[in-house]
N, C-alpha and C positions, 0 to 999 in steps of 0.2 A: 408797254404790255402791262395789263392789270395783274395784280396778284391773284393766284388761284384761290378758290374758296376753300374753307376748312373741310368741306365734304369731299374734296378731290382725293382720288386714290393715291396711296403712298408712292407707287412706282412713277406715275407722271410727275408728281411734285419733286422727287429726287432728280429726275432727268432735267427738269426746268432749272433747278438750283445749280446744277453743274454748268449748264449753258450760260446762266446769268453770271456766275462767278468768272467764267472765261471772258465774257463781255466786259465786266467790271475791271478785270485785270488789264485787258487791252486798252480800255478807256483811260485807266490810271496811267499807264505807260505813255500814251499819247499826250496826256495833259502834262506829264513831267517834261517831255521833250518840248512841248509848246511853251512851257514856262522857263526854258533854258536851263534845265537841270545839268549839272556838271558831271562829266564822266569821272571814273575813279582816278584819283591823283597818283602820279608815278611815285614810287617809294623805293629809294635805294636802301638796301638792307643795312642794318646796324650791327650785324653779327661779324665779329672780328675773326681772323684766321687763327688766332690764339685762343684756345679754350680757357675759360675762366680768367679773362684779363683783369688787370688791376682796375679799381674803380676809376682812377684818373685816366687810364687809357681809354676806357669805355666812354667817359665824358668827352674827351677830346674827339674821339671818333664820332660820337653822336653829333657834335658840333659840325664836323666836316660833312656828315651825311645830311644834316639839316640844311646846310648851305647848298649842297647839291640838289636836294629835293626842292628847295624853295625856287632855285633858278629853273629847274625843269618844269615846275608847275606854274611859273610866272608869278610867284608870290612876292619875291624880293630878290634882287641880284646883289650879292655881297661877295667880296674877295678879301682874303687875308693877304696883306702884302708881306713878302718874306725877303730875307737877305742871307745869302751864303757868306760865311766868313772863312777865309783861308788862314787859320791861326799861324801856320808855319811861315807865312809871308808877311804877316801883319806886325805892327809895332807892339800890339797886345791883342789877345784873343777878343774878338768882337769889335775890332776897330771899325769895320764898315757898317755894322749895325749902329754904332755910335755916330758915324759920319752922316747917316741919313737924318738923325736928329739934329745934328749941327746945321744941316741945310734947311730942313723943313720945320724943326721944332717938334717933330713927331718921330716915333720909332716904329720899325716893322713889328707886326704881330707874330711873326715866325722868324726864327733864326736857325740856320743849318750850319753845322761844323763837320769836321772830318776826322776819322781815326787814322787816316793815312795822310799823305803817301809815304811818310817816313822822313827821317832827317839824315839820310846817308849813313845810317848805322846798321848794325846787324839785327836790331829789333825795332819795333814801332815806338818803343818807350822814348819819350822826349818831353821836356817841360811843356811845350806848346799843347800837347794832347791833354795833359792834366789841366792846364789853364782853360782849354776849350770845354772840357767836361764841367769844370767849375762854373764857367760863364753860362753854359746851358742850364745847369742846375739852378743857378740864381734867378735866371729869367723866369723860370716856371714857378719856383718857390715864392718869389717876390710878386707873383701875379702880373708879370709884364708881357706874357706871351707864351706860345707853345714852341717846342724845339724839335730838331731833327739832327740826324747824323748820316753822312754818306761814308763810304770806305773805299778810297782809292788805294786798292790793295796791290802790292807788288806780286808778281807771279809766285805761286807756292814754291818754296825752296830757294828764293832769291837770297843770296848772301848779304846784299845791300838793299835796304828798304828805301826806295827813291821813286820820284816821279817817272824817270826813264824806264824803270822796271815794271811799271803798271801796264806797259804796252806789249803787244805781240813781239816775240823775239825771233830773229831769223833762224835760229837753231831748233826751234820747236818743230818736231816731226809730226806726221799725220796722226800718230797714236798718243801724242802727249796729253791732250785733254782727256782722253779716255783713261789714262793713268791717274790723272788728278781726281777723277770721280769714282775710281775703282775701290769702293769701300769693302767689297767682298774680299779682295786680295790684300787690302790694307797696305797699298803701295806707299813708297816713300813720298811720292807727290801728294797722295791723299793725307798722309800724316802731316805734311807741311801745311796743307790747306787748313786742317783743324787747328794747328798751332797759331796760324794767323787769325782764324775766327775766334780762338780763345782769348786773344788780346782784346778784340772788340767786346766779347762777351763779359770779360771782367769789368770793363768800363760801364757797359749797359747794366750789369748787375748792381754796380754802385748806384747808378741813377735810379734803379728800381727801389733800392733801399731808401733812397731819399724821396720816394714818392713821385718821381718824374717820368712821365710817359715819353716815348721817343718815336718819331717818324723815321724809320730806318730804311735807307735807300741804297741797297747794295747792288753790285753787278749791273750798273746802269749802262745805257747806250749799247746794249748787246747786239743791236741790228746794224751797227756801223759797218760800212763797206770796207773791204781790205785796202782800198786806195785812200781811206780817210783816217789813217792812224788809229786803228781799233785797239781797245784794251785787250788784255790776254784772254778774257772771257768772252769777247765779242767776235762776231763773224765766225762763230763755231757752229757745229751741227746743232739745230734747235733742241733735239732730244737730249743731247749732252748738256746743253745750257740749262734746260729745265731740271735735269738731275742735279746739277751744281746748285741751283736755287733751292731745291728740296733738301739737299744735304745741309745747306746753311740754315734753312728754316727749322728743320728737325733738330739740328745740333743746338741752336739757340733756345728753342721753345721746349723741346722734350728733354734733351740731355742736360742743358744748363738751367732749365726751369724758368726761363724769363717770361714774364706775363705783362711787361710794360711796352711791348713793341707793336707798332703799326707799320706793316710792311708796304713799301712803295715800289712798284714796278715801273721803270722809267726808261723806255727806249729813246733813241735819237730820232730827230725829225725824219720821217720816211718820205723824203722828197724825190727819191730815186737817184739823186746825185751823191749825197753823203750817207744816207741811210736807206736800207731796203725795208720791205714790209716786215713789221715786227710780230705779226699775229702768231706765227708758229713758235715763238719764244715765250708765249704767255704760260706761266706755270700752273694756272688754274685758279678759280675763284676761292678755293679753300686754302690757297697759299698767298693770296694777294689781298690787300685792303684798300689801297689807293692806286689808281693808274695815272701815269704822268708822261711827260715828254720834255726833252731838252731841245730848245730851238735857238739856233744861232745864225740862221740865214733867212733872207726875205724880210728882214726888219727894215723899218719899224712897222710895216704893214703885215701883220701876222695873218697867215691864211687860216681860214676856218676849218680846213681839212682835218687838222690834228685834233681839234676840240670835238668835231663832229664824229670822227672815226672812233674815238675812245668812248663815246656814249653807250655803245652796245654792251660794254662790260658791266654796266649798272653799278659802278663804283664812283666815289668822289674823284673828280678830275683835277689834277695839279699841273702847273707849269713848273717843272723841277729846276730847270736852269734856263736863263736867257740873259742877254746883255742890254736889253732895252726896257725902259719903264713903259707901262701900258697906256698912259694917258698923256696927251699933249694937245692943248686946245687950239694950237695953230698960231703962227706968226708969219713974218715975212720969209722965214727960212723953211718951215714945214707946214703941212696941212694939219687938219684936226684928226686925231685918232683917239678913240676911247674903247680899248679892248675890254675894259671893265664892264661897259654897257653891252658890248656886242657878244662877248664870251666870258661870262663870270666864272673863271676857274676858282676853285675853292681856295687855292693858294697860288700866288704868283711870286716866284722867288728869283731874285737877281743874283748872278754869279759874282762873288768877290769884288775885286777892284774894277771889274767892268762897269760898276756903278759910275765910275768917273773916267775910265780909260778904255781904249779899244782892246779887245781880247788879244793878249800876247805881246802887247807893247805899251808904252807910256804916252801914246798920242791921245788927246782928249776924245772921249766918246761924245761926238757932237750932238747926237740926238738927245742925250741925257743932260749935258752940261751947258749947251749954248743958251743964250738969252738968260743968263743968270740961273742956270739949273732949272729951266722952265718945266721940262718933262717930269723931273723928280718932284718939284713943288706941285705941279698940276695933279700928279697921281695921288700924292698924300693929302691933297685938299678935296679929293673926290668924296662925295658923301657916302658912297657905297664901299669904301675901303676900310677894313678893320685894322686899326693900328695898335701898337703895343707901347711898352715903356711905362714910365710913371704917370703919364697923362693919357693913357689909352682910352679909346672910345668903345671898348668892350670890356666886360668884367671877366678877365682871364683868371682872376683869383677864384671864381666860382668853379673852376675845373680842378682845383687842388683836392 
């Protein structure tokens, strides 16, 4: 269509311009599609549930969010390898973090320790806890990785802090959990809960003073079925569980003023046998920073279900606990598996001595240790695994 002459009346010229602009806009959009223009990239939010977090916490969370965004957008798949350390059972705090290095020459980029379960005393205070806190502090300060803590917490009011007392007790009546979270009446059970949380808060406050951010993973496996030995906070009414989580979150962040925490919500595998659907237990996006899962069955072939189901929360996804390394290139004993490539969790953490032994006994964990620790070595030699320690392949010091 030729341009109208300068003698055209103003009204027709204005109408023509509007039609032309619409055509141009339509043509531009069509050209963009024909040239393969990319849709908007998925973006996991980098806003933490803690207002005004420490600079170090924000940097760590930015890293986790970047890893999640990269994998969702097909940019690069990378996973931080992690190792839980049970300081109360180890020869020294961090023993299995070190063992990984002894086997592979590389260290995990993430280490998780525990404020519990207690050492059969009346309090959680024990040398192993202080050693664990010191070990975590040093890993971050020395630029060797990022750190986390879980809390296998005995039931509030337990006279003995022990592994056995982390589980549901036969004497707990129907209203017991309601008393634990009854802050309005300030029940004795609620007071006991705060005393236990204060122990963890004191240690977390020390780490904050040292400039150390912590991935804090409390009240995990809340969806475990009653037949699967649930913790005292698990298999409860979801509304009461969420109230428990919110009490802990508010106490640590608001009452104690902690700004160095990254909160990890971590249900058990919801396979229908050991764990039920966890969705009603989710405290909310404003109270959770990382979503995770503990997997101990179906190994070594991890189902995609858990990874895919967690995607909808739009948070970094973490494998909080498991007993198998994610990569094994295959030999005469096992086929090839590479969960790092299939499902790049931002962190993949192995539970304690299950690095070498079957869970609950001292029989060798064949998947990990056979063929001269093949799975462990294959995992830590994978090019998309972020390792830690003194010869790390990532600049953890940049997070300090």
